[in-house]
N, C-alpha and C positions, 0 to 999 in steps of 0.2 A: 497477306499484310493488311493492316488497318488503313483507313482513310488517312489518318494522321501520318503514318509511315510512308504511304504513297506520295503524299504532298511534300513531306520532308525530303524525300529523295529527289523530287522534281526541283525543289527549292535549292538544294545543295548543288545540283548540276547546273542551275541557271544563274545563281548569284555567288559573289565572291566573299560572302560573310564567313567569319571565323567559326570554328566549331563551338567555341564558348557562346558566341552570339546566337547561333542556331539553337543550341540547347536552351538558352534563356528564353528565346522567342517561343519555341514549341512547348516549353514547360509552363511559361507564365502568360503568354499573349494568345497563343493559338486556342481556338475553340472549334470543336467539330461542327457545331451548328452554324458557324460562319463559313464553312469550307464548301467550295464547289469544285468537283473533280469530274473531268471528262475522260471517257475511255474511247479508244478507237474501235474499229470493226472487229478486231481480234480480242477485245476485252481488256486491253492493256491501258493503264492510266497514262495519259499523254499531256494534259493541260490542267492547270488548277489556279485558283485564286481564292482569296478570303474576302467575303462581303461583310465587313465589320459594321456594327450599328452604333451610332452616336446620336446625341441630341444637338440642336443648333438654336442659338438665340436668334429669333427672327421676328421683328416687329412686335415684341412683347410676348411672343409665344415660344414654345420649345418643341417644334416638330422633330420627328426622328429623321435622320439622314443616314445613308450608307457610305462606306469608304472602302474602295477596292485596294487591297494590298497583296503583294506577292504574286501578281499575275505572271505566269510563266508556262512555257511549253518545252518538253524534252527536245534536246538539240536535233536528234535525228527524225523528229516529227514536225519540225517547223515548216511553214510555207504550205500547209495543207488545209488551212482554214479552221483549225481547232480552236484557236483563241477567239476568232470571230464568233464562232458558235457559243463559246463560253461567255463572251461579253453580252450577247443577247440574252442568254439564260440569266446572267447576273442582273441585268436591268429589269427583266420580268419578275425575278424573285424580289428585288428591292421594291418594285411597285406593288406587288401582291401582298407584301407584309406591312404596307402602309407608309413607307418612307415618302418624303417630299422630294428629296434630292439624292442623287448618287454623285460621289466625289472621288477624286484620285489625284495623285501627284506623279506625273510622268517621270520615268527614270532618266530620260534624256530628251533633247529637243525634238528629235525625229518622231518620238511617240506622241507628241502633241497632234501631229497630222494623222496618225493612226486612230487616235481616239475621237477625232472630229467625225469620222465615218459613222459613229454611233450616237451622234447628237451632242457630244460634249463640247463645251465652250470654255475658253480660258477666262475664268471669273475671279479666281483667287490671285491676289497680287501681294507683294511685300514692298515696302519702301526701303530700299537698300541705302544705308547711311554709313559712310566711311569716316573713320577718325584716325588721325595720324598718331604716331607713337608719342607725341608730345601733348596730346589733348588730355587735360587733367580731370575733366568732368566735375566742374565746381558745383557745390550745393550750398544752400542757405540754411537748411535745418540741421539738427544734431541727430545722427543715426549711429547705430552700432550693428555689427555683424553677429548673427547667431551661428554658433558652431553646430548645434544639433538640428539637422534639417529633416530627419525622418520622424516626424511627430504628427499627431492629429491636429495640433494647432497650426502647423505649416500647411497641411492639406486644407484645412478650413479657410485659411487666408488665400491660398491658391484658388479655391473654389469661388470665394467672394470676388476675387479679381476677374476671373474668367466670366462669371455671370454678369459682371458690369459691362462687358464688351458687347457691342451691337453686332449682330450677324456673325457669330463666332461658333465654330464647332467645339462642343463641350467635351471635356475629358472626365471620366468617372474616377473615383478614388483608386480603383484597380489600375486604370490607365496611368494615373499620376505616379504610382510607385513603379510601374513598368518603364515610364519615361526616365525616372531617376536611375533604375537599374541599367538601362541602355546607356545613359550618359556616363555612368561609372565605368562600364566596360570600355567605353571609348576614351577614358582618361580625361573626361571633361569636368567642368566646374558648375556647381549649383550654389548660388549665394542667396542668402535671405537676410534682409535688413529690417531692423526694428527701431522704434522710437520709445524712449522711456515714458511710462504712464504712471502717475501717482497712485491710481486706484488698482491697476491690474499688473503692475510690474513693467511690462512692455507691450507694445502693439506692433505686429508685423505690418510693414508699410510697402515693401517691394521685394521682388525676387527676379533672378536672371539665370539663364542657362547658356553655357558657352563651351566651345571645344576648339582646339587648334586645327586649322585647315591650312596646310603648308606653313607659310610664315605669317599668317593672319589669325587673330582670335575671332572666330565666328560666333557671334552672340545670336542664338537662334530665336530667343524671345526675351523680353523684359516686361514684367507686369508690376503695377503699383498704383497707389492711390493718387499720385500726382507726378508731374514731370520732375519735380525736385527729388521725390522719393525714388523714382526710376533712375535718375542720375546718380543717386547714392549707390545703387546696386552696380552701376557701371564703374563708378569710382572704386568700389571694392575690387572689382575685377582688374582695374588698372593697377592697384597695389599688388595684386597677385602675379601680374604678367609684365610688369615693368614697361620697357620701351617697345611693346608689341603693337602694331597697327590693329585697329578694331574694324570689323565689318558687322554691322547690326542689321538683322532682318526686322525692320520696324513695322508698325501697323500701317496698312495702306492709306489710312486717313490721317496719318501724322502730318502736322503743319510744318515740321522741320524740313530741311532740304533733303535731297536724296533722289534716287531714280526709282520709278515705279517699275518693278520687274515681275514677270510671270512666276507664280508659285504653285498653281494647281488648276484643275479643271472641275467643272460641275455639269450636271445634266438633270434637268427636272424630270422626275418620273411620275409626278402627280400634280399637274397644273392646278386642278381644282382646289387641292389642299392649300397651296400657296396663295391662291386668290381669296379663299375663305379667310385666311389669317389677315391678309391685307384689308379685306372688306371690314372685318371686325375692328381693326386698328385705326382705320380711316373711314368712318361712316359717311363722310362727305364726298369720298372718292367714288366716281361713277365711270364705268367704261364697258364697252362691248368688245370682247376679245375672242377671236377665232384662232385656235392653235391646231397645227397639223403635225402629226408624229407618225412616221411610217413604221417605226419599230414597236411602239406602244399605243396603237390607235384607241384601244378600249379605255385606256387610262387618261389619255391626253387630247385626242383628236375630237374636240368639241367646241361649241360656241358658248362662252361664259358671259353672263350678264351680271355685272357688279353694280349694285345700287343700294343705297340706304343701309349700309352695314351688312349686306348679305351677298352671297354669290350663288347663282343658279345656272344650271346647264339648260340651254334652249337651242338644240340643234336644228329646229325648224325656223329659227330667226333668219330673215332675209333682208333686214334693214341695213342702215349704215353701220360700218364697223370702225372702231377706233384703232384696232390693231388686227391684222390678218397675217400671222407669222408662223414660221416653222418652230419646232420646239427649241432648237439651238438659239434662234433669235429671241424667243421668249425668255430663255435663260439669261441671255445677255442683257435684256431689258430689266429683268427682275433684279439682277446683281450688278448693275452699272453704278457709277458714282451718283450721289444725290444731285450733283450739278446736271449730269446728263438726264436724270429723272425729271428734273424741273423743266428741261427743254421738251421732253416727251410727255410731260404732265402725268407722270407715273411715279409712285413712291418707291423709287429704287434705293437699294442699300448695298454698299460695297462689302463683301464678305471677307473673312480672314480665316486662315487655317495655319496651325503651327503645332510643333511637338508631336509629329505623327510617326516617329520611328522610321522615316524614309531614308 
């Protein structure tokens, strides 16, 4: 059997996805170069995961980051440490290919504790906002709904919206169409709103993704040029779903009400790359930071001197440190809220992850 077939077999045994979804995923999403497969002593495939590569908006730069998907072990091989070995392999592979961060979305609450063993921290959050069935989503501007959503124009608008987000994991055009295929298989809705433009006919101003989750419409993301434009997309969904309560996974930095809820985890695999970007973005920022990483010492366990827009490694430095932290704490500092960053005197930024086919 091929690697693809072995991983597909493990996937089907481990997850409750429909045949149609599995076929779509392995035909359109899966790539051999992303796949890590572990065999046992008898040479039988027992554990697998996909180490997918993305870019991330990060302090004005676009470093590459990895995303772990489909981590699974054959049922009769669980509890033998195979996934632990594969996780370490994945982190080493991510660091070796030049990624800054490794990310994932745990399938359940218990897995948050499992991934903490490998230096992951809960850094991705969503602002959960609930709206009653009577909420009308009022808007001030004039917008109309576009029926044709599978066009280059819609992709270009989506890309513009996502690139405007600070500290956001970026989707490629291929990812974008896979997201829509997944939503369609789930019976969900993708709405695109536009505003009339005298010179160009219309201009796309917002879009939203939603699917029914029990008796609630779960809006997994809404993007747009303004709060009013985003409200227009929600109002369109309201017209399609009548008196259904809404649950919106909003941006963690939204100033509207709502609860900040865990959405995913991250783990720095190249501290120097992160600090180089920060140094370039904030030339007045200066700090001496020691990071300790038991799993990736060659990539992360160093003393970093950030000063004058540059970052240098000086493992011989024995002076005063501004931070002396393990890699998980460093990840927490890097991706804390700006308010926490102000207290720590570090340019922290709250990250966001969405539309990951989880």
